[in-house]
C-alpha positions in Angstrom: 37.5 13.5 82.0 34.1 13.2 82.1 32.9 15.4 79.6 35.2 13.7 77.1 33.7 10.1 78.0 30.1 11.9 77.3 31.3 12.8 74.0 31.2 16.5 74.8 34.5 17.0 73.1 34.6 20.8 73.1 33.6 21.7 76.6 36.6 19.1 77.6 38.8 20.7 75.8 38.3 23.5 77.2 38.5 22.5 80.7 41.9 20.2 80.0 42.8 23.6 78.7 41.7 25.7 81.9 43.7 23.0 84.0 46.9 23.7 82.1 46.6 27.3 82.0 45.7 28.1 86.1 47.5 24.5 87.4 50.6 24.4 85.0 53.0 23.2 87.9 49.9 20.0 88.3 51.2 16.2 87.1 48.0 15.9 85.2 49.1 19.1 82.9 51.4 16.2 80.7 47.1 13.8 81.0 45.9 17.1 79.9 48.0 17.3 76.7 47.5 14.0 76.1 43.7 14.0 76.2 43.4 16.9 73.9 46.0 15.4 71.4 43.9 12.5 71.2 40.9 14.5 70.7 42.0 16.4 68.2 44.1 13.3 66.1 40.2 11.6 66.3 39.3 14.7 64.9 42.5 14.1 61.7 43.4 18.0 63.7 47.2 16.3 63.6 49.4 19.6 63.4 47.3 20.8 66.8 47.5 17.2 68.0 51.3 17.0 67.5 51.7 20.0 69.4 49.8 18.8 72.4 52.2 15.2 72.2 55.3 16.8 71.6 54.3 19.3 75.0 54.8 16.2 76.7 57.9 15.8 76.3 58.7 18.5 78.7 57.4 16.0 81.4 59.6 13.2 81.1 58.7 11.5 84.8 55.1 11.6 83.8 53.3 8.2 83.4 52.5 9.4 79.9 55.7 10.6 78.7 56.1 7.0 76.6 52.2 7.6 75.1 53.4 11.0 73.8 56.4 10.0 72.0 54.1 6.9 70.7 51.2 9.2 70.2 53.6 11.5 68.1 54.9 8.6 65.9 51.8 8.3 64.4 50.9 11.9 64.4 54.0 13.0 62.0 52.6 9.4 59.9 49.6 11.1 59.3 51.3 14.1 58.7 53.1 12.3 55.6 56.0 12.8 57.3 57.3 9.1 57.7 60.5 10.0 58.6 59.4 11.9 61.3 57.3 9.2 63.0 59.9 7.0 62.9 62.5 8.5 65.1 59.5 9.3 67.4 58.8 5.5 67.2 62.7 5.3 67.9 62.6 7.4 71.2 59.3 4.9 72.4 62.1 2.1 71.9 65.0 4.0 73.7 62.5 4.8 76.5 61.2 1.5 76.5 65.1 0.3 77.0 65.2 2.8 80.0 62.2 1.5 81.6 63.4 -2.4 81.7 67.3 -0.9 82.6 65.6 1.0 86.0 63.0 -1.5 86.6 60.3 0.7 86.3 56.6 0.3 85.9 56.7 -2.3 82.6 53.3 -0.7 81.5 55.3 2.0 80.0 57.5 0.0 78.2 55.8 0.2 74.6 58.8 -1.2 72.9 56.5 -3.8 71.7 53.7 -1.6 70.0 56.3 0.8 69.2 58.8 -2.2 66.9 55.5 -3.6 65.4 54.2 0.0 64.0 58.0 0.9 62.7 57.5 -1.9 60.0 54.9 0.1 58.7 56.9 3.4 58.7 60.4 1.4 57.8 58.7 0.4 54.8 57.8 4.1 53.3 61.4 6.0 54.3 64.2 2.6 54.1 64.8 0.2 51.7 64.5 -3.3 52.6 68.3 -3.9 52.9 68.2 -2.2 55.7 65.7 -3.6 57.5 67.9 -6.5 59.9 70.3 -4.1 60.9 67.7 -1.3 61.3 65.4 -3.5 63.7 68.1 -5.9 64.9 69.4 -2.4 66.4 66.0 -1.4 67.7 65.0 -4.6 69.1 67.5 -5.4 71.0 66.6 -7.2 74.1 63.7 -8.9 72.2 62.5 -11.2 69.4 63.0 -9.7 66.3 61.8 -12.5 64.3 57.9 -11.6 64.6 58.7 -8.1 63.2 60.3 -9.2 60.2 57.4 -11.1 59.8 55.5 -8.6 59.6 57.1 -6.6 57.5 57.3 -9.1 55.2 53.8 -9.2 55.0 53.6 -5.5 54.5 55.6 -6.1 51.3 53.8 -8.9 50.1 50.5 -6.6 50.3 52.1 -4.4 48.3 53.5 -7.2 45.8 56.9 -5.8 46.6 57.8 -9.5 46.4 61.4 -9.3 45.6 61.4 -7.4 49.3 60.4 -9.7 50.7 62.9 -12.5 49.9 65.7 -9.6 51.1 64.3 -9.9 54.4 63.6 -13.0 55.1 66.9 -14.6 53.4 68.7 -12.2 56.0 66.1 -14.1 58.6 67.7 -17.3 57.8 70.5 -16.4 57.7 70.8 -14.7 61.5 67.9 -16.8 62.9 68.3 -20.2 61.1 66.8 -21.9 64.8 64.1 -19.6 65.5 60.7 -21.3 65.8 59.4 -19.0 62.9 62.2 -20.5 60.5 59.2 -22.9 59.1 56.9 -19.5 58.2 60.4 -18.1 56.8 61.0 -20.9 54.5 57.2 -21.2 53.4 56.9 -17.0 52.6 60.3 -17.6 50.5 58.7 -20.2 48.7 55.6 -18.3 47.9 57.4 -15.3 47.1 59.8 -16.3 44.7 56.8 -17.9 42.9 55.2 -14.9 42.9 58.3 -13.1 41.0 58.3 -16.1 38.7 60.9 -17.4 40.0 59.7 -21.4 40.1 63.7 -22.6 40.5 64.4 -20.6 43.3 61.0 -21.5 44.6 62.1 -25.4 44.5 65.6 -24.3 46.2 63.4 -22.9 48.8 61.4 -26.1 49.0 64.8 -28.2 49.4 66.0 -25.8 52.0 62.6 -26.1 53.9 62.6 -30.0 53.3 66.1 -30.1 55.3 64.9 -27.9 58.1 61.8 -29.9 58.6 64.1 -33.4 58.9 64.3 -35.6 61.9 66.5 -34.7 64.7 67.5 -32.0 62.1 69.2 -28.7 63.5 66.3 -27.3 63.7 64.4 -30.1 65.0 66.7 -30.5 67.9 67.0 -26.8 68.4 63.3 -26.8 68.9 63.2 -29.8 71.2 65.9 -28.1 73.7 63.9 -24.9 73.7 60.7 -26.5 74.6 62.1 -28.4 77.4 64.2 -25.0 78.6 60.7 -23.4 78.5 58.8 -26.1 80.6 61.8 -27.8 82.4 59.9 -26.0 85.4 56.4 -27.1 84.7 56.2 -30.9 83.4 58.3 -33.7 82.9 60.1 -34.0 79.2 57.9 -37.6 78.6 54.8 -35.4 79.4 55.9 -32.7 76.4 55.0 -33.1 72.9 58.5 -32.9 71.3 57.0 -33.5 67.6 54.7 -31.2 66.9 56.9 -28.6 65.7 58.2 -31.4 63.4 54.8 -32.3 61.9 53.6 -28.6 61.7 56.6 -27.9 59.7 56.3 -31.1 57.6 52.6 -30.4 57.1 53.6 -26.9 55.9 56.2 -27.7 53.4 53.4 -30.5 52.4 50.7 -27.9 51.8 52.7 -25.6 49.5 54.6 -27.8 47.5 51.6 -29.7 46.5 49.9 -26.6 45.5 52.6 -25.0 43.8 53.6 -28.4 42.1 49.9 -28.5 40.9 49.8 -24.9 39.9 52.7 -25.2 37.6 51.7 -28.3 36.1 48.4 -26.5 35.5 50.0 -23.9 33.6 52.6 -25.9 31.7 49.1 -27.7 30.6 48.0 -24.3 29.5 51.5 -23.2 27.7 54.1 -26.2 27.4 56.9 -24.2 26.0 57.5 -23.2 29.3 59.5 -26.6 30.3 60.8 -24.8 33.1 57.3 -24.9 35.0 56.8 -28.4 34.1 60.4 -29.3 35.1 60.3 -27.4 38.5 56.6 -29.2 39.2 58.4 -32.5 38.5 60.9 -31.2 41.9 58.0 -30.5 43.5 56.0 -33.2 43.5 59.2 -35.4 44.4 59.7 -33.3 47.3 56.2 -33.4 48.3 55.9 -37.3 47.8 59.4 -38.1 50.0 57.9 -38.3 53.5 54.1 -38.7 52.1 52.3 -41.8 53.8 49.8 -43.5 52.3 46.9 -41.9 51.8 43.7 -40.8 49.4 45.3 -37.6 49.6 48.6 -38.8 49.0 47.4 -41.1 45.9 46.0 -38.3 44.1 48.7 -36.1 44.3 51.0 -39.2 43.1 48.5 -39.3 40.4 48.7 -35.5 39.6 52.7 -36.5 39.9 52.5 -39.7 37.1 50.0 -37.4 34.4 53.2 -35.1 34.5 55.7 -37.4 33.8 53.6 -38.9 30.9 53.6 -35.5 29.5 57.4 -35.1 29.8 57.1 -38.5 28.2 58.9 -40.1 30.8 56.6 -43.3 30.3 58.4 -46.2 32.4 58.6 -43.4 35.5 54.9 -42.3 34.8 53.6 -46.3 34.6 55.8 -47.5 38.2 53.5 -44.1 40.2 50.2 -45.1 37.8 51.1 -48.6 39.2 51.6 -47.5 43.2 48.1 -45.7 42.8 46.3 -48.2 41.5 47.4 -51.1 43.7 47.5 -48.9 46.6 44.4 -46.7 46.5 40.9 -47.8 47.7 38.7 -45.3 45.3 37.5 -47.4 42.9 37.7 -44.9 40.0 41.0 -43.7 40.8 42.3 -47.1 41.2 41.1 -48.3 37.8 42.5 -45.0 36.1 45.8 -45.5 37.7 46.2 -49.0 36.4 44.8 -48.5 33.1 47.2 -45.5 32.7 50.1 -47.7 33.9 49.6 -50.5 31.3 49.2 -47.4 28.9 52.6 -45.8 30.1 54.5 -48.7 29.8 53.1 -49.5 26.6 54.4 -46.1 25.0 58.2 -46.7 27.1 58.1 -50.4 25.0 57.0 -48.5 22.0 56.9 -51.7 19.6 59.8 -54.4 21.0 58.7 -56.0 24.2 61.0 -57.7 25.9 60.3 -60.8 28.3 60.5 -59.0 31.7 58.6 -56.4 30.0 56.0 -58.5 29.2 55.7 -60.3 32.0 55.0 -57.1 33.9 52.4 -56.0 31.6 50.3 -59.3 31.8 50.6 -59.2 35.4 49.2 -55.5 35.6 46.6 -56.6 33.2 45.1 -59.6 36.0 45.4 -56.9 38.5 43.1 -54.9 36.6 41.0 -57.2 35.3 40.6 -59.0 39.5 39.9 -55.2 40.8 37.7 -54.0 37.5 36.5 -57.1 36.1 33.4 -54.7 34.7 36.7 -51.7 33.8 35.5 -50.5 30.1 39.2 -51.0 28.9 39.0 -54.9 30.1 39.1 -55.7 26.3 41.7 -53.6 25.0 43.9 -54.5 27.8 43.4 -58.2 27.2 43.4 -57.9 23.2 46.8 -56.3 23.9 48.3 -58.7 26.6 46.9 -61.8 23.9 48.6 -59.5 20.9 51.7 -59.0 22.4 52.4 -62.6 22.9 50.9 -63.7 19.3 53.5 -61.7 17.7 56.2 -63.1 19.9 54.4 -66.4 18.3 53.3 -67.6 21.4 50.5 -68.8 19.9 49.6 -71.2 22.8 49.4 -68.5 25.3 47.4 -66.1 22.5 44.6 -68.2 21.6 43.1 -68.9 24.2 42.4 -65.9 25.0 41.6 -64.5 21.7 38.8 -67.3 21.7 37.5 -66.2 25.2 37.3 -62.6 23.7 36.0 -63.6 20.2 32.7 -65.2 21.7 32.3 -62.0 24.6 32.7 -59.3 23.3 31.4 -60.7 19.3 29.5 -57.6 18.0 32.7 -55.3 18.8 35.6 -54.2 16.6 38.2 -56.1 19.1 35.9 -59.0 19.5 35.7 -59.2 15.6 39.4 -58.8 15.4 40.1 -61.4 18.2 38.1 -63.9 16.0 40.2 -62.9 12.8 43.2 -63.4 14.5 42.3 -66.8 16.5 41.7 -68.1 12.5 44.9 -66.9 11.5 46.4 -68.9 14.4 44.2 -72.0 13.4 45.5 -71.5 9.7 49.3 -70.9 11.0 49.4 -74.0 13.2 47.6 -75.4 9.9 44.6 -77.0 12.3 42.2 -76.9 9.4 39.0 -78.8 10.9 39.5 -76.2 13.7 39.3 -73.5 11.2 36.6 -74.8 9.7 34.5 -75.4 12.6 35.3 -72.0 14.2 34.1 -70.3 11.0 31.3 -72.2 10.7 30.5 -71.1 14.0 31.0 -67.6 13.3 28.6 -67.7 10.2 25.4 -68.5 12.4 26.1 -65.5 14.6 27.9 -62.7 12.2 26.6 -61.4 9.1 28.9 -60.9 6.5 29.4 -57.6 4.6 27.8 -57.0 1.7 28.9 -57.1 -2.2 27.3 -54.2 -2.8 29.2 -52.2 -0.4 32.5 -53.7 -1.5 31.4 -53.2 -5.4 30.8 -49.2 -4.3 34.0 -48.9 -2.9 36.2 -50.4 -6.1 33.9 -48.4 -8.2 34.8 -44.6 -5.9 38.7 -46.2 -5.7 39.3 -46.7 -9.7 37.0 -43.4 -10.8 39.1 -41.4 -7.9 42.3 -43.2 -9.2 41.4 -42.5 -13.2 41.4 -38.3 -13.0 44.5 -38.3 -10.6 46.2 -40.3 -13.5 45.1 -37.1 -15.8 46.2 -35.2 -13.1 50.0 -36.5 -12.9 50.1 -36.3 -17.1 49.3 -32.5 -16.9 46.0 -32.9 -18.4 44.9 -29.9 -16.0 41.4 -29.1 -17.3 40.4 -32.8 -17.9 41.5 -33.7 -14.2 39.4 -30.4 -13.1 36.2 -31.5 -14.8 36.7 -35.0 -13.5 37.7 -34.1 -10.3 34.0 -31.8 -10.1 32.0 -35.0 -11.7 33.2 -37.1 -9.2 32.3 -35.0 -6.4 29.2 -34.3 -8.1 28.1 -37.5 -8.5 29.7 -39.3 -5.1 28.7 -36.5 -3.0 29.0 -39.3 0.1 32.3 -41.0 -0.6 35.1 -40.7 1.6 36.9 -39.6 -1.8 34.3 -36.7 -3.3 36.1 -34.1 -0.1 39.9 -35.2 -1.4 38.6 -34.3 -5.2 37.1 -31.1 -4.3 40.6 -30.4 -2.7 42.2 -31.3 -5.8 40.1 -29.4 -7.7 41.5 -26.4 -5.7 45.0 -27.5 -6.3 44.2 -27.2 -10.0 43.1 -23.8 -10.2 46.0 -22.4 -8.4 48.7 -24.4 -10.6 46.7 -22.7 -13.7 47.0 -19.7 -12.2 43.4 -19.1 -12.1 43.3 -16.9 -8.3 39.8 -16.1 -8.6 38.4 -18.9 -9.3 40.7 -21.0 -6.8 39.6 -18.7 -3.7 36.1 -19.3 -4.9 36.4 -22.9 -5.0 38.0 -23.1 -1.3 34.7 -21.2 -0.1 33.0 -24.0 -2.2 35.0 -26.6 0.0 34.6 -25.0 3.4 30.5 -24.8 2.5 30.6 -28.5 1.6 32.5 -29.6 3.9 32.7 -27.5 7.0 33.7 -29.9 9.4 36.9 -31.4 7.2 40.5 -31.0 8.9 41.1 -28.8 5.8 38.0 -26.3 5.4 40.2 -23.9 7.8 43.0 -24.0 5.8 40.9 -23.8 2.5 39.3 -20.6 3.9 42.7 -19.4 4.4 43.6 -20.0 1.0 40.9 -17.6 -0.1 41.4 -14.9 2.6 45.3 -15.3 1.5 44.2 -14.8 -2.3 41.6 -12.2 -2.2 44.1 -10.0 -0.6 46.9 -10.7 -2.9 44.4 -9.8 -5.9 43.6 -6.8 -3.7 40.0 -7.6 -3.3 39.7 -6.3 0.3 36.6 -6.6 1.2 36.3 -10.5 0.0 39.0 -11.0 1.8 37.3 -9.0 4.9 34.4 -11.7 4.8 36.5 -14.8 4.6 38.0 -13.8 7.1 34.3 -13.5 9.3 33.6 -16.6 8.4 37.1 -18.0 9.3 36.4 -16.3 12.7 33.1 -18.0 13.7 35.0 -22.0 11.9 38.3 -21.4 13.8 37.0 -20.9 17.4 40.5 -20.2 19.1 41.7 -17.9 16.8 38.8 -16.2 16.2 39.7 -12.9 18.1 42.8 -12.8 15.4 40.3 -13.3 12.4 38.1 -10.8 13.4 40.9 -8.0 14.0 42.6 -8.8 10.6 39.4 -8.4 9.0 38.5 -5.3 10.7 41.9 -4.2 9.4 41.0 -5.0 5.9 37.7 -3.0 6.0 39.8 0.2 7.5 42.4 0.0 4.6 39.4 -0.4 1.6 37.2 2.5 3.0 34.9 1.2 5.0 35.4 2.8 8.2 32.4 2.6 9.8 31.9 -1.0 9.4 35.4 -1.1 10.3 34.8 1.0 13.8 31.6 -2.0 14.6 33.9 -4.6 14.3 37.0 -2.6 16.4 34.9 -2.1 19.4 33.6 -5.2 19.4 37.4 -6.7 19.7 37.6 -4.1 22.6 36.3 -6.4 24.6 38.0 -9.3 23.9 39.8 -11.3 26.5 43.2 -11.5 24.0 44.8 -8.3 25.4 47.0 -7.8 22.2 44.0 -8.2 20.2 41.9 -5.4 22.2 45.2 -3.2 22.3 45.1 -3.2 18.8 41.6 -2.4 18.6 41.8 0.1 21.0 44.5 1.9 18.7 42.7 1.4 15.3 39.7 3.1 17.1 42.2 6.0 18.1 43.2 6.4 14.4 39.6 6.2 12.4 38.1 8.5 15.6 40.7 10.7 14.7 40.1 10.7 11.0 36.4 11.3 11.5 37.1 14.4 14.3 35.0 12.6 16.7 37.0 14.5 19.8 34.6 12.8 22.4 35.3 9.0 20.9 38.5 9.5 20.5 39.3 10.5 24.1 37.7 7.8 25.6 39.8 5.0 23.3 42.7 7.3 24.6 41.8 6.9 28.0 40.7 2.8 27.6 44.5 2.9 26.0 46.5 4.4 29.0 44.5 1.7 31.1 45.3 -1.0 29.6 49.1 -0.9 30.5 50.5 -1.6 27.1 53.7 -0.1 26.9 55.1 2.7 25.4 51.9 3.2 23.8 49.7 3.6 27.0 52.0 5.9 28.3 52.0 8.0 25.5 48.0 8.3 25.4 48.5 8.8 29.3 50.6 11.9 27.8 47.7 13.1 25.3 45.3 13.2 27.8 47.1 15.2 30.2 48.5 17.5 27.9 45.1 18.4 26.8 44.1 19.1 31.0 47.1 21.1 31.4 46.1 23.3 27.9 42.4 23.8 29.2 44.4 25.5 32.3 43.8 22.8 35.0 46.8 22.8 36.8 46.0 20.9 40.2 44.2 18.5 38.4 47.5 17.8 35.5 49.7 18.0 38.3 48.2 14.8 39.9 47.7 13.1 36.8 51.5 13.6 36.0 52.5 12.3 39.1 50.1 9.6 38.0 51.9 8.8 34.9 55.7 9.5 35.9 54.2 5.9 38.5 53.6 4.1 35.4 56.2 0.9 35.2 60.0 1.4 33.5 58.8 0.2 30.1 56.7 3.7 29.8 57.8 5.9 26.9 60.8 8.0 28.3 59.5 10.9 26.3 55.8 10.8 28.1 57.5 10.2 31.4 60.1 13.7 30.9 57.0 15.6 29.3 54.8 14.5 32.5 57.6 16.2 34.7 58.4 19.1 32.6 54.3 19.7 32.8 54.6 19.9 36.6 57.7 21.8 36.3 56.2 24.5 34.5 53.1 24.3 37.3 55.8 24.5 40.1 57.2 28.0 37.7 53.9 29.3 37.7 54.0 29.2 41.1 57.1 30.9 41.5 56.6 33.6 39.1 53.6 34.2 40.9 55.1 34.6 44.3 55.3 38.3 45.5 58.6 39.8 46.4 57.1 42.9 48.2 57.6 42.5 52.0 58.1 45.1 55.0 61.7 45.4 56.6 61.3 42.8 58.7 60.0 40.2 56.7 62.3 40.4 53.8 64.3 37.3 54.4 61.1 35.1 55.1 60.1 36.3 51.9 63.1 35.8 49.7 63.1 32.1 51.6 59.4 31.6 50.0 60.4 32.4 46.4 63.6 30.6 46.7 61.7 27.6 47.8 59.4 27.8 44.7 62.8 28.2 42.7 64.6 24.9 44.1 61.0 22.7 43.5 60.6 24.1 40.1 64.4 23.8 39.2 64.2 19.8 41.0 61.3 19.5 38.6 63.3 20.7 35.5 66.3 18.9 36.4 64.5 15.7 36.7 63.0 16.0 33.4 66.1 16.6 31.9 67.1 12.7 33.3 64.5 11.2 30.9 66.6 11.9 28.4 64.5 13.9 25.7 66.0 16.0 23.0 62.8 18.5 23.3 61.9 18.3 26.9 65.9 18.6 27.5 66.5 21.7 25.7 62.9 23.5 26.4 63.8 22.4 30.5 67.1 24.4 30.5 65.8 27.1 28.7 62.8 27.3 31.3 65.9 27.3 34.0 67.7 30.2 32.7 64.2 31.8 32.4 63.5 31.2 36.3 66.5 32.9 37.0 66.2 35.6 35.3 62.9 36.3 36.7 63.9 36.1 39.8 67.4 38.4 38.8 64.5 40.6 37.5 62.5 40.6 40.9 65.7 41.3 42.8 66.6 44.1 41.3 62.9 45.8 40.8 62.0 44.5 44.3 60.0 47.3 46.0 61.6 49.5 49.0 60.6 47.2 51.8 58.1 48.9 53.8 59.5 50.6 57.4 63.1 50.6 55.7 64.5 54.4 55.6 65.3 55.9 52.4 69.0 56.3 53.7 69.3 52.6 53.9 68.2 51.9 50.1 71.7 52.0 48.7 72.7 49.0 51.0 69.3 47.4 50.9 69.9 47.6 46.5 73.8 46.8 46.7 72.4 43.4 48.5 69.9 42.5 46.4 72.3 42.9 43.5 75.1 40.2 45.1 71.8 38.1 45.2 70.9 38.3 41.6 74.2 38.1 39.8 75.1 34.5 40.6 71.6 33.7 39.6 72.1 35.6 36.3 75.1 33.8 35.9 73.3 30.6 36.2 70.3 31.8 34.2 72.9 32.3 31.0 75.0 28.9 31.9 72.0 27.3 31.4 70.5 29.1 28.3 74.3 28.5 26.8 73.5 24.4 27.8 70.5 24.6 26.0 71.9 25.7 23.2 74.3 23.7 23.3 72.4 20.8 23.5 70.0 21.8 20.8 72.9 22.3 18.6 74.1 19.1 19.7 70.8 17.2 18.6 70.7 19.5 15.4 67.2 20.5 15.9 65.9 21.6 13.0 62.7 23.5 14.6 64.4 27.0 15.0 65.4 26.2 18.5 69.0 27.1 17.8 68.5 30.2 16.5 65.9 31.5 18.9 68.1 30.5 22.0 71.5 31.9 20.6 69.3 35.0 20.0 68.1 35.0 23.7 71.8 33.9 24.6 73.5 37.3 22.7 70.8 39.3 24.5 71.1 37.9 27.9 75.4 38.7 27.1 74.5 42.0 25.5 76.0 40.8 22.4 74.7 42.7 19.6 74.8 39.7 16.1 71.9 39.7 13.6 71.0 36.4 12.7 69.8 35.5 9.7 66.4 33.9 9.5 65.3 31.6 6.6 62.0 30.4 6.1 61.5 27.1 4.1 58.4 26.3 2.3 57.8 22.6 1.9 57.4 21.3 -1.8 54.0 19.8 -2.1 53.7 16.1 -2.8 53.7 14.7 -6.3 51.4 11.4 -6.5 51.4 9.3 -9.5 48.5 9.4 -11.3 46.4 6.5 -11.8 45.3 5.9 -15.8 43.6 2.5 -15.3 41.7 0.7 -12.9 43.1 -1.9 -10.6 42.1 -5.0 -11.7 40.6 -4.4 -14.8 
């Protein structure tokens, strides 16, 4: 033991062995086995370690007996035999139960350690549907809750969230009053959210809310348990009987707010997912039910109000904004909430204000002005308040407000509008003296618009309307010349943009497509910030495509990609497609190489697909291989799995069987969307590798080893057979036919090996007939299976009507196997040369 502690492991193991062999009846023998096993385990010599851990089982009375069981379980697990490891841990648990019932040293009870580790083994061996029954049986007498939680955490770590939901639902159904119930409910919510089941997550939030209900079933059960556990040490009034409830509610509060905020944010990005908004609203409502007044609560309610506003539930949004605005002490939040409350109310009302809504609007404006006298929205709000009164003919209410706003904000637009409306009120009231006086006071402080501006405006509108009249009369050429002249003479006019836009429409109506496309480009250059500039570029690109001027189309699309930033990658991709189609492959490749880095996965993947084609046309083998790897890693099915298959086929053709087998295993682990053919071929390649191992397995043997040698041959046959059968299940026609044919070949190989097996060493010549007879008995059923498999392959090939020569070849093999002498007619078909139309005139000439 001292040697072991000093790290002299080799000397320590030798001394342990000496003790085992010399003093085999000593009580220290199992301890020695344990020590050697642990040293071997640490060296990762698991087979050697298992021998010593199993040796401890011969000493059931030893104090290290349960440790031997426990360590055997972990050794099996490291030997990739989780099922055997689980059985060893089950024995450890059973021994722990025996320890408890017998009242012996409790240190020998390793149930808790074993149960905790069972979760790791269980995940690899059994489906989650068996978890509850399994652990309830194993954890008999113990609280199994922590072990189910640990199993759920393992599933979470491996993104098996549906399994998380299944085992935790069983937890809730069987242990509804467990102290871990809040954690279980919380994990159910998060797992549902991970599988994109937001409605399910909300349902669990509602369930969680009921669990946290004061005086509810769970609360009462926890109080009873706390009193029971502490009755001997503390009086009831000394106990904290609400901490569990507070913790429960806090957990729900955090989760509901986090998911509500996350869903709201996701919905803002993609508002087509209306369920996100609905579930976000419900989650906010659950969070706010028990929320006490605090700045955090006001922040959550503000977000809730924002969501309601986005959902156009303006009246509800207004009420929640108002709660925040009147309650929050945070200045900016209060300001924004009060303003949003008014804005929401305005949207809820529309154009018709009843007295109740008007009164509330006025009250909210007064709160806003009182709390935020310097608020940047004060002018707009007070102006709107006065305008409502004005539109309802309440001039005595509106007039003093307009008068004050016109004086206080005389340089601002709303201030000037207030002055105009006050003038209008005076006019409606026929108070001409006041009107004259007020107008005179305004002239002293305000500069009136110059007449030149008005004349210019009149001039521009008349000019434009004259040209437009010619267009309406069908005088297209005159209208075209007129619009062009107008834009040239009045480049700064607001109507210049519309003039050039109209020229575009006329060109296309003539039709003069080339000039129309060029006019579109000119429009974008003249008015790059115009809302119509994108439409102009798009129309130009479409026109160039229509007249087969793809290089021009590609050029315009590159410009469009720089202008339309949101869709930049789409336009660049289309530009690259046009370059490729027009024979500009190098330019297309350069652009595709840029696009493969795009964040938009569809655009990037399209670029990869096109690069694969272009590199293939250029015979750029290494570049194409690199692209195939990228496609395979992109997980865009079924194309990615097909690319993966092509790489796998290449590896297999190079004779790298081990690497090919492992690569096929990776391909088989791809998602369910993967190509069925790629999966079938991957499994077929594995089968071919296993078949080669079978074929290379020799049957030469000594007399006493015949059974073992044939067992090895049979084992390899079964592995290859299982692989071919798995490949068939994928349903690919070609693989099905090939797999059945190869199975026939394997059976025939085994038959030939049995019939031609060398006489085993040590077997006398007189025993050879008996030996051959026994081999023949083994060969006959295999021969029949070979013929049956070949017949199945032929039947499938005929059913699929394969035209690649498979039917004739398989028929010939079957006839040979059945010793049928039948000549098959072999027909060779030569494909005709393609006949293409002869181009006499250049397109577009």
